[in-house]
N, C-alpha and C positions, 0 to 999 in steps of 0.2 A: 796254416794248412788249408789247401784248396779242396773244396768238395767238387769232385768231378762227376759229370753226367755225359750221356750220349750227346747232348746239345752243346756242351762247352769243351769237350775233350780235344777237338781239333785246335781250337783257339788257345786253350790253356797249356796243352802239351805239345802237339805236333808243330805249332807255329811259334813256340817259345824260343827266344834267343838264348836262354839259359838252360842248363840241364834240369830235368824234372824227374823226381822219383815218384812212380805211381804205385800206390798200395792197393792191390786188389783184395778186398775183404768182404765179410758178411757178418751180420749180427749174430748168427748162430755159431760162429767159429771162435772157440776159446783161444787158440793161438793168435788169432787176429787181435783179440782184446789184449793179449800179453805184449804184443809188439807195438801197439799204438803209443804208449807213453815213451817207449824207446825212440820211436820216430819223432815225437815231439822234441825230445832232447837233441837228437841229431840235427833237426831243422834249426833249433835255436843256436846250437854250438857251431855248426858248419855253414849256415846260411843256404843250405840246399832247399830248393823249392820242392815241397812234397804235396802230392794230391792223393786224396782217398777216393776210390771208386767202389761203390757198393755193387757187388756182382749180381745180387738178386734183383736190383733195380735197373741194372745196365748190362744184361747178359750178352748183348751183341758185341760190346767192346772186349769182354772176357773171351768170347769165341774168336774174335778177329786176331787176338794175340796168342791164341792157343793155351790160355791159362787153364790148367787142369786141377791144381791144388791151391788151397788157401792157407795162410796168406802167401801171395806171390808179390814180389817187388820187382818192378821193371824200371830201370834207369833209362830215360830217353835223352838223347843228345841230337840236336838238329833234326828232330822229328822221327828219329829211328831208335828202337830199343838197342842198347849196347851192353846191358848187363841184366841178368835175371837171377833172383834169389827166391827159392821156394822154401817156405817154412819159417817158423820163428827162430831167431838167433839172439844171443846176448849182444848188447850194444857194441862191445869191443869187436866182435866178429863182423857185425854189420858194417861198421865204419871201415874195417879192413877190406871187406869184400866189395864195398862201394868205391874203394880207392880214395877215401877221404883222409887217410892218415897223413900227418904233416911231417 
């Protein structure tokens, strides 16, 4: 899991040659804490690069992508957001919504 900041977001996400799932989260958000272990499992099982962006520490990125609720997951491909999921979901639904089912 990559820790994302304003300083490394462009390099780690926008310039990545692989899809990157960005988890917009905050310490005070209980659903964010619920989805974190699920994302760990998805990363391990599907090889998807996942980055966590603390919105309290990096509000400009949150604002740039219009993130209004937490947790928000944005899947980036070729530097562009291609899927957005707002709110915690069970692993099965996240895998399905992200198009990772085999």
